[in-house]
C-alpha positions as CSV (number, residue, x, y, z in Angstrom):
1,M,-34.5,36.7,-14.0
2,Q,-36.0,34.7,-16.1
3,R,-32.3,33.2,-17.2
4,Q,-31.7,33.0,-13.9
5,S,-34.5,30.8,-12.9
6,R,-34.0,28.6,-15.4
7,Y,-30.5,27.6,-14.4
8,R,-31.4,26.9,-11.0
9,I,-34.1,24.3,-12.7
10,T,-31.6,22.6,-14.7
11,A,-28.7,22.6,-12.2
12,A,-31.9,21.2,-9.6
13,V,-32.9,18.5,-12.5
14,R,-29.2,17.9,-13.0
15,F,-28.7,16.8,-9.4
16,I,-31.9,14.3,-9.2
17,L,-30.4,12.7,-12.2
18,L,-27.2,12.6,-10.5
19,L,-29.1,10.8,-7.6
20,I,-30.8,8.4,-10.0
21,I,-27.3,7.6,-11.7
22,T,-26.0,6.5,-8.0
23,S,-29.2,5.3,-7.0
24,S,-29.2,2.4,-10.1
25,F,-25.1,2.1,-10.1
26,F,-24.8,1.1,-6.6
27,G,-28.8,-0.2,-5.9
28,T,-31.1,1.6,-3.1
29,I,-29.2,4.8,-1.3
30,S,-31.6,4.8,1.8
31,A,-29.5,1.8,3.7
32,E,-26.1,0.9,4.2
33,Q,-25.0,-1.7,1.2
34,P,-22.4,-4.1,0.8
35,D,-18.9,-2.9,-0.2
36,R,-18.0,-3.5,-3.9
37,I,-16.1,-1.6,-6.3
38,D,-18.1,-1.0,-10.0
39,I,-15.5,-0.4,-12.8
40,P,-16.3,-0.8,-16.8
41,D,-13.3,-3.7,-16.6
42,P,-15.2,-7.0,-15.7
43,L,-11.7,-9.2,-15.2
44,I,-10.5,-6.6,-13.0
45,A,-13.9,-6.4,-10.8
46,E,-14.1,-10.1,-10.7
47,A,-10.5,-10.8,-9.7
48,Y,-11.1,-7.9,-7.2
49,E,-14.1,-9.7,-5.7
50,K,-12.0,-13.0,-5.3
51,A,-8.8,-11.7,-4.0
52,K,-11.5,-10.4,-1.2
53,T,-13.9,-13.6,-0.8
54,Q,-11.6,-16.4,-1.6
55,N,-8.0,-15.0,-0.5
56,I,-7.7,-12.6,2.2
57,L,-11.0,-12.5,4.2
58,P,-10.9,-16.5,4.6
59,C,-6.8,-16.3,6.0
60,V,-8.2,-15.0,9.1
61,N,-8.5,-17.2,12.0
62,D,-9.3,-16.1,15.4
63,N,-9.3,-19.8,16.8
64,I,-5.6,-19.4,16.8
65,F,-5.9,-16.5,18.5
66,P,-7.7,-12.9,18.2
67,G,-6.4,-11.3,15.2
68,Y,-4.7,-14.1,13.9
69,F,-4.5,-13.8,9.8
70,S,-2.4,-16.5,7.7
71,V,-0.1,-15.6,4.7
72,C,-1.7,-18.1,2.7
73,A,-5.9,-18.5,2.1
74,D,-5.4,-22.5,2.7
75,G,-4.3,-21.4,6.2
76,I,-1.6,-24.1,5.8
77,G,1.1,-23.1,3.5
78,F,4.7,-21.2,5.8
79,G,3.1,-23.1,8.7
80,Y,-0.4,-23.5,10.5
81,G,-0.5,-20.5,13.4
82,Y,3.2,-18.9,11.8
83,T,2.8,-15.3,12.0
84,Y,5.2,-13.1,9.8
85,P,5.0,-9.7,11.0
86,S,7.8,-8.3,8.5
87,I,6.2,-7.7,4.7
88,D,3.5,-10.0,4.9
89,G,2.1,-8.1,8.0
90,H,1.8,-5.3,6.4
91,Q,0.3,-6.3,2.9
92,L,-2.5,-8.3,5.0
93,T,-3.1,-5.7,7.8
94,D,-3.9,-2.9,4.9
95,A,-5.6,-5.6,2.6
96,L,-7.9,-6.0,5.6
97,L,-8.8,-2.4,6.6
98,W,-9.6,-1.8,3.2
99,L,-12.4,-4.8,3.8
100,N,-13.5,-2.9,7.0
101,Q,-11.6,-5.3,9.7
102,P,-10.0,-3.0,11.8
103,K,-10.9,-5.4,15.1
104,T,-8.5,-8.2,13.3
105,A,-6.1,-5.7,12.2
106,K,-5.6,-4.3,15.8
107,E,-5.9,-7.7,17.8
108,N,-2.7,-8.7,15.5
109,W,-1.2,-5.6,16.0
110,D,-1.7,-6.4,19.9
111,Y,0.1,-9.8,19.1
112,V,3.0,-8.5,17.4
113,T,3.9,-6.2,20.2
114,G,3.7,-8.8,22.8
115,F,7.1,-10.2,20.9
116,Q,8.8,-6.5,20.7
117,K,12.1,-6.6,22.6
118,P,13.3,-4.0,24.8
119,S,15.8,-2.9,22.5
120,G,12.9,-2.0,20.1
121,Q,13.5,-5.2,17.8
122,L,10.4,-7.0,16.3
123,P,10.7,-10.3,14.9
124,L,10.8,-11.6,11.5
125,A,8.8,-14.4,12.3
126,I,6.4,-16.1,14.9
127,F,6.7,-20.0,15.2
128,P,5.3,-21.4,18.0
129,D,6.2,-24.6,17.9
130,A,9.9,-24.0,17.4
131,K,10.8,-22.2,20.6
132,G,14.2,-22.6,21.6
133,K,15.0,-24.6,18.4
134,M,17.4,-24.2,15.8
135,I,16.1,-23.6,12.1
136,G,17.5,-22.8,8.5
137,A,18.8,-24.4,5.5
138,G,22.0,-26.5,5.7
139,D,24.7,-25.3,8.0
140,A,23.2,-21.8,7.9
141,L,20.8,-22.1,11.3
142,Q,19.6,-19.6,13.7
143,P,18.0,-20.3,16.9
144,V,14.1,-19.4,17.9
145,D,13.7,-17.0,20.8
146,A,12.2,-19.1,23.9
147,N,9.1,-17.1,23.0
148,G,8.4,-18.4,19.6
149,G,9.9,-15.1,18.2
150,F,12.6,-15.4,15.0
151,Y,15.1,-12.4,14.6
152,V,18.1,-13.0,13.2
153,H,17.6,-14.4,9.8
154,W,19.7,-17.8,8.7
155,V,20.7,-16.6,5.5
156,P,24.4,-15.2,5.9
157,G,24.8,-10.8,5.8
158,D,20.9,-11.2,7.9
159,P,18.6,-10.1,5.1
160,L,15.0,-8.8,6.1
161,R,16.8,-6.7,9.0
162,T,14.9,-3.7,8.8
163,A,11.9,-5.3,7.6
164,S,10.2,-5.6,10.8
165,S,10.6,-2.2,12.0
166,T,9.3,-0.5,9.0
167,T,6.2,-3.0,8.9
168,Y,4.9,-2.1,12.4
169,I,5.8,1.6,11.8
170,Q,3.3,1.4,8.3
171,N,0.8,-0.4,10.1
172,A,0.7,1.7,12.9
173,D,0.2,4.2,10.1
174,V,-2.4,2.7,8.3
175,I,-4.4,1.6,11.7
176,F,-4.5,5.3,13.0
177,R,-5.4,6.8,9.5
178,V,-8.5,4.4,9.0
179,T,-9.9,4.1,12.7
180,R,-8.5,7.7,13.9
181,D,-8.6,5.9,17.0
182,R,-6.2,8.9,18.9
183,N,-6.5,6.8,22.0
184,W,-4.9,3.8,20.6
185,L,-2.0,6.1,19.0
186,L,-1.1,7.1,22.5
187,Q,-1.3,4.2,24.1
188,Q,1.4,2.6,21.2
189,L,3.3,5.2,20.8
190,S,6.3,4.4,22.8
191,A,6.3,0.8,20.9
192,I,6.4,2.9,17.6
193,N,8.5,4.8,18.4
194,A,11.1,2.0,20.1
195,A,10.9,0.2,16.9
196,A,12.0,3.5,15.1
197,D,14.6,4.0,17.4
198,F,15.7,0.2,16.7
199,L,15.6,1.2,12.7
200,A,18.0,4.1,13.6
201,S,20.6,1.9,15.6
202,L,20.9,0.3,11.6
203,V,21.7,3.9,10.0
204,T,25.2,5.4,9.8
205,D,26.4,9.4,10.2
206,K,26.6,9.3,7.0
207,G,22.7,8.0,6.3
208,A,23.6,4.5,4.5
209,V,21.1,1.8,6.5
210,H,22.6,-1.6,7.4
211,G,20.7,-4.6,6.6
212,A,20.7,-6.6,3.6
213,G,18.0,-7.4,1.6
214,Y,15.0,-5.7,2.5
215,Y,12.4,-8.3,1.2
216,I,14.7,-11.1,-0.8
217,E,17.3,-13.5,0.7
218,R,18.2,-15.0,-2.7
219,P,20.9,-12.8,-3.8
220,T,20.9,-11.3,-0.6
221,R,22.2,-7.8,-1.2
222,V,24.8,-7.5,1.4
223,E,24.7,-5.0,2.9
224,F,23.2,-1.8,2.3
225,D,20.0,-2.4,-0.4
226,G,18.3,0.3,-2.2
227,V,15.1,-0.9,-1.2
228,A,15.4,-1.0,2.0
229,Q,17.3,2.6,2.4
230,C,13.9,4.0,0.6
231,F,11.6,2.5,3.1
232,A,13.7,2.9,6.1
233,S,13.7,6.8,4.8
234,E,10.1,6.4,4.4
235,S,9.1,4.9,7.9
236,F,10.9,7.3,9.6
237,R,8.6,10.1,7.7
238,L,5.2,8.2,9.0
239,A,6.8,8.0,12.8
240,A,7.4,11.3,12.5
241,A,4.1,12.0,11.4
242,L,2.3,9.8,13.9
243,N,4.4,11.8,17.0
244,G,2.7,14.9,15.3
245,A,-0.6,13.7,15.5
246,A,0.1,12.9,18.9
247,G,2.0,16.4,19.6
248,R,5.4,14.9,20.3
249,T,7.1,17.6,18.2
250,T,10.8,16.5,19.6
251,E,10.4,13.2,18.4
252,A,9.0,14.4,15.4
253,E,11.6,16.4,14.8
254,K,13.9,13.9,15.5
255,Y,12.5,11.0,13.0
256,N,12.1,13.9,10.0
257,R,15.8,14.5,10.4
258,L,16.9,10.4,10.5
259,A,14.9,10.7,7.1
260,D,16.4,13.3,5.8
261,R,19.9,12.0,6.2
262,I,18.9,8.6,4.7
263,R,17.5,10.8,1.3
264,N,20.3,12.7,0.9
265,Y,22.5,10.0,1.4
266,F,20.4,7.8,-1.3
267,R,20.1,10.6,-3.8
268,S,24.5,11.2,-3.7
269,E,25.3,7.6,-3.1
270,F,22.8,5.6,-4.6
271,W,22.8,7.5,-8.1
272,A,24.6,6.0,-10.6
273,G,23.8,8.5,-13.4
274,D,20.6,7.4,-14.7
275,Q,19.2,5.4,-12.7
276,C,19.6,4.1,-9.0
277,V,22.6,1.6,-7.7
278,E,20.5,-1.9,-6.5
279,Y,23.1,-2.1,-3.6
280,I,26.6,-1.3,-1.6
281,H,28.5,-4.3,-1.1
282,P,31.0,-4.0,2.1
283,E,34.1,-4.9,-0.1
284,R,32.6,-5.1,-3.9
285,G,31.5,-1.2,-3.7
286,K,28.1,-0.4,-5.7
287,I,26.5,-2.8,-7.6
288,T,24.6,-1.9,-11.0
289,A,25.0,-4.7,-13.2
290,H,21.8,-6.3,-13.1
291,G,20.3,-3.4,-15.1
292,L,17.7,-1.8,-14.0
293,T,15.9,-2.9,-10.6
294,D,13.4,-2.9,-8.2
295,V,15.9,0.4,-6.4
296,D,14.5,2.3,-9.3
297,W,10.6,1.9,-9.2
298,T,10.8,2.5,-5.0
299,A,12.9,5.3,-5.3
300,L,10.3,6.8,-7.3
301,A,7.5,5.7,-5.7
302,T,8.9,6.8,-2.1
303,G,10.0,10.3,-3.3
304,M,13.7,9.5,-2.6
305,L,14.7,11.4,-5.7
306,D,15.0,15.0,-6.7
307,N,12.9,16.1,-9.9
308,N,16.0,15.9,-12.4
309,Q,16.8,12.4,-11.4
310,A,13.2,11.5,-11.4
311,A,12.6,13.2,-15.0
312,L,15.6,11.0,-16.4
313,L,14.5,7.5,-14.8
314,W,11.3,7.5,-15.3
315,P,11.2,7.2,-19.3
316,K,13.3,4.2,-18.4
317,L,11.2,2.5,-16.5
318,K,7.6,3.7,-18.1
319,D,7.5,0.9,-21.3
320,N,10.3,-1.4,-19.5
321,T,8.4,-4.6,-20.4
322,D,12.2,-7.0,-19.1
323,F,10.8,-6.6,-15.5
324,Y,7.6,-8.6,-16.3
325,F,8.3,-12.6,-16.0
326,G,6.3,-15.0,-17.7
327,G,4.0,-12.0,-18.0
328,M,3.5,-11.1,-14.1
329,P,4.5,-8.1,-12.7
330,T,6.9,-7.6,-11.2
331,G,10.4,-8.9,-11.2
332,I,13.4,-7.3,-9.0
333,C,15.5,-6.6,-11.8
334,T,15.5,-6.3,-16.2
335,R,18.7,-8.7,-16.2
336,P,18.2,-11.8,-14.1
337,K,20.9,-13.7,-15.6
338,S,23.8,-11.5,-14.5
339,Y,23.8,-12.3,-11.0
340,E,27.4,-13.8,-10.2
341,K,27.4,-16.8,-7.8
342,W,29.1,-14.7,-4.8
343,E,25.8,-12.5,-4.8
344,S,24.2,-15.4,-3.2
345,T,24.4,-17.8,-0.3
346,Y,22.7,-20.4,-2.1
347,D,23.2,-22.2,-5.7
348,D,19.4,-21.0,-6.3
349,V,18.6,-17.5,-6.6
350,M,14.5,-18.0,-6.1
351,D,13.9,-14.1,-5.4
352,L,14.6,-13.4,-8.9
353,A,11.1,-13.6,-10.1
354,A,8.0,-11.5,-10.1
355,M,6.7,-10.6,-6.8
356,G,3.6,-9.5,-5.5
357,R,5.7,-6.4,-3.2
358,V,7.8,-5.0,-6.3
359,W,4.8,-4.8,-8.0
360,Y,3.2,-2.6,-5.2
361,T,6.1,-0.5,-5.5
362,E,5.5,-0.1,-9.5
363,A,2.0,0.5,-9.5
364,R,2.7,3.0,-6.6
365,A,5.2,4.9,-8.9
366,R,2.7,4.5,-11.7
367,A,0.1,6.1,-10.0
368,K,2.6,8.9,-8.5
369,A,3.6,9.2,-12.4
370,G,-0.3,9.3,-13.6
371,D,0.1,6.4,-15.8
372,A,-3.0,5.0,-15.8
373,E,-2.4,2.7,-19.3
374,G,0.5,1.3,-17.3
375,L,-1.0,0.9,-14.2
376,I,-4.2,-0.7,-15.5
377,K,-2.3,-3.0,-17.9
378,T,-0.3,-4.7,-14.8
379,I,-3.5,-5.3,-13.1
380,R,-5.0,-6.7,-15.5
381,A,-2.1,-9.1,-16.1
382,V,-2.3,-10.2,-12.6
383,S,-6.2,-10.8,-12.6
384,E,-5.5,-12.8,-15.9
385,K,-3.3,-14.7,-13.6
386,G,-5.8,-15.4,-11.6
387,R,-8.7,-16.4,-13.4
388,E,-6.4,-19.0,-15.3
389,T,-6.1,-20.5,-11.7
390,G,-9.2,-20.5,-10.0
391,Y,-8.3,-17.1,-8.8
392,F,-5.7,-18.2,-6.4
393,W,-2.2,-17.4,-7.0
394,R,1.8,-18.4,-6.5
395,E,4.2,-16.9,-4.2
396,R,6.7,-16.5,-7.2
397,Y,6.6,-16.3,-11.0
398,N,9.6,-16.7,-13.2
399,A,9.6,-17.2,-17.4
400,E,8.7,-20.9,-16.4
401,G,5.7,-20.1,-14.6
402,G,4.5,-19.8,-11.0
403,Y,6.2,-21.4,-8.2
404,G,6.3,-21.8,-4.3
405,A,3.1,-21.6,-2.0
406,Q,0.2,-22.2,-4.1
407,K,-2.7,-19.9,-2.5
408,Y,0.0,-17.4,-1.1
409,C,-1.7,-14.0,-0.2
410,E,0.8,-11.3,-1.3
411,Y,-0.6,-10.9,-4.7
412,P,-4.7,-10.8,-3.9
413,A,-3.3,-8.4,-0.8
414,N,-1.4,-6.5,-3.3
415,L,-4.7,-6.4,-6.0
416,I,-6.8,-4.9,-3.4
417,R,-4.3,-2.2,-1.8
418,I,-3.6,-1.2,-5.7
419,V,-7.3,-0.9,-7.1
420,Q,-8.1,1.3,-3.6
421,R,-4.9,3.2,-3.5
422,F,-3.5,4.0,-6.9
423,L,-6.7,3.2,-9.2
424,L,-9.4,4.3,-7.7
425,G,-7.0,6.6,-5.7
426,V,-8.5,6.1,-2.2
427,D,-6.5,7.4,0.6
428,H,-7.0,7.9,4.5
429,G,-5.3,11.7,5.7
430,L,-4.1,11.6,9.5
431,D,-6.6,14.7,9.7
432,G,-9.5,12.4,8.9
433,M,-10.1,13.6,5.6
434,L,-11.1,11.4,2.8
435,M,-9.1,11.4,-0.7
436,I,-10.1,10.0,-4.0
437,A,-7.8,10.8,-6.5
438,P,-8.3,8.3,-9.4
439,T,-5.5,6.9,-11.8
440,V,-7.9,5.5,-14.8
441,P,-7.9,5.3,-18.3
442,I,-10.3,7.7,-20.5
443,D,-12.5,4.8,-20.6
444,F,-13.3,4.9,-17.0
445,W,-13.8,8.3,-16.9
446,N,-16.3,8.4,-20.3
447,R,-18.0,5.5,-18.9
448,G,-18.1,5.9,-15.2
449,F,-16.9,4.3,-12.1
450,G,-17.0,3.9,-8.3
451,Q,-17.7,2.0,-5.3
452,T,-19.4,1.3,-1.8
453,L,-16.5,1.2,0.7
454,S,-16.9,1.1,4.5
455,W,-14.1,2.0,6.9
456,T,-14.9,1.3,11.1
457,D,-18.4,3.2,11.7
458,R,-18.7,5.0,8.1
459,Q,-19.6,4.1,4.3
460,I,-19.8,6.3,1.2
461,S,-21.2,5.2,-1.7
462,Y,-20.2,7.2,-5.1
463,T,-19.9,6.7,-9.0
464,M,-17.4,9.6,-10.9
465,K,-17.2,10.6,-14.2
466,C,-15.3,13.0,-16.3
467,D,-16.2,16.1,-14.8
468,E,-18.8,14.9,-11.7
469,I,-19.0,12.9,-8.8
470,A,-22.3,11.7,-7.3
471,G,-22.7,9.8,-4.0
472,T,-24.2,9.5,-0.5
473,F,-22.4,9.3,3.1
474,I,-23.5,7.2,6.5
475,G,-21.9,8.2,9.2
476,P,-21.7,9.2,13.0
477,E,-19.4,12.6,12.6
478,S,-18.8,14.5,9.8
479,Q,-16.5,13.9,7.1
480,A,-14.0,15.9,5.2
481,L,-14.0,14.9,1.2
482,S,-11.0,15.7,-0.9
483,V,-12.0,14.7,-4.6
484,R,-9.6,15.4,-7.8
485,L,-11.6,14.7,-11.1
486,D,-10.6,14.3,-14.4
487,R,-11.3,17.4,-15.5
488,I,-8.6,19.6,-13.7
489,P,-11.1,22.6,-12.0
490,R,-8.5,25.6,-12.4
491,N,-10.4,28.7,-13.5
492,K,-13.4,26.6,-13.9
493,A,-16.9,26.8,-11.9
494,V,-17.4,24.3,-9.8
495,R,-21.2,23.4,-7.8
496,V,-21.2,21.2,-4.7
497,I,-24.8,20.1,-3.8
498,V,-25.1,18.7,-0.1
499,N,-28.7,17.2,0.7
500,G,-30.4,19.3,-2.0
501,K,-28.3,22.4,-1.3
502,R,-25.9,24.4,-2.6
503,A,-22.9,23.9,-0.2
504,Q,-19.3,25.4,0.5
505,Y,-16.0,24.1,-0.8
506,V,-12.1,24.9,-1.3
507,V,-10.3,24.2,-4.0
508,Q,-6.6,23.0,-3.0
509,D,-4.0,21.3,-5.2
510,D,-6.2,20.5,-7.8
511,Q,-8.9,19.0,-5.6
512,V,-12.4,19.9,-4.2
513,Q,-12.4,20.0,-0.8
514,I,-16.2,19.5,1.1
515,K,-17.5,19.0,4.3
516,L,-20.2,16.1,4.5
517,P,-22.4,16.1,7.6
518,A,-23.3,13.1,9.8
519,A,-26.0,10.6,8.5
520,A,-27.8,7.9,9.6
521,S,-28.0,4.5,7.6
522,D,-32.0,5.2,7.1
523,R,-31.3,8.9,5.7
524,P,-27.9,9.4,4.3
525,C,-26.4,12.5,3.6
526,T,-26.4,13.1,-0.2
527,F,-23.6,14.8,-1.9
528,S,-22.4,16.2,-5.8
529,I,-19.4,17.9,-6.9
530,R,-19.7,19.1,-10.7
531,I,-16.8,21.2,-12.7
532,G,-17.2,23.4,-15.4
533,V,-21.5,24.5,-14.5
């Protein structure tokens, strides 16, 4: 009995100490705090803050239309008032949601939805001052529609054909996950499904996805780009999940079948023994002559490979520095000089460079493999390049340095996304659960790390160490929380304290799941989870 009493005192003292640590780490815990990350890496912390305050938030300009954001921090690069619903539209929407800008994300969605055709097709870009005009390069020209939407690329082969549909579905997914706005989902579901159906029109009976390059124009990757296969399959999974959340089981099953068809075809026809096929040309067949490519990273990141294929591929990618151009992650291949003239429409091959969109797929694959050291090296490389140039990033990087737009938002947007999604491991479940499963090096676990993060009307502040997390929560409703700590809780004791009292928990997939009660900003909910007590 005496031992039990002493243990209770020790546990109570530990909980108080954890709250003191949390308070000193984030400031007072009695009111809402400004969002910030607190990590034992000053360079990354500074780069994240500059990406937020100097690049992503300034690109929003409601004077053009409510919800407008530029793809460049100066609001001028790539056209004043121009909108790019393909690729950039998702990178920026996702980053803005991490910065608690759901209103901007939804308003931008509304604007883009206004350009959707009855077929479900969405524009690659929107050029309000080029309505009805021909645009392009040289003899390769395509018209801008009368509404200002640009739907067919001027580059022969029509690259980026799948990008606008997948971007739209990706945006629907993240907006719903963050806002949990079921009414919004129900209102938008017909447009989401129309985009998915247009994407389905590009899928062959065997499961190959037409569309040339998914995010590159030169080289073009006519006609079946491996990256496009991966993101098309994943987008159908997202569409299926959104329909499932809305109770539309028939549509969910349809889109899951499409995702399966593409994945099965990919595992068969896009596998070259120990790496992925880059693309399948309609006349020249399977192209694998350029070394490892971004298709390999993307296939791992999106789960397109079976376990045996992934096990063969990962060791080839893990420590391969040939992807880094001028030290920057990540290039589209390891042998960029091996491309032949017929593979690009123009003399230049400007996309044979490091790009933020490829870096994101690498980071995602590394996080999935639990490669904390490899992940943080890439984040530091991007952060260091930003520091060298006043925390603005170029559009592309090759061995000679950066080129293209000077204040392009792709790298800063993906820096925010990668730090949140993969380094700190935060994710919003379709069921509303907040998940925290970091992929950080041992130094982070030993020294402690965390953040203050707001989304819609909620905020969480926390700090983590090897076997514990402590923090506060503010929100009008209860919040499900799932946490993975460095020490896996299997066969170990778990102690959960919520508002000073022992609380129930569930251990599932090496994560501890708890529920935090609603709490006002003047009396936030306090919580802690400790493993091995």
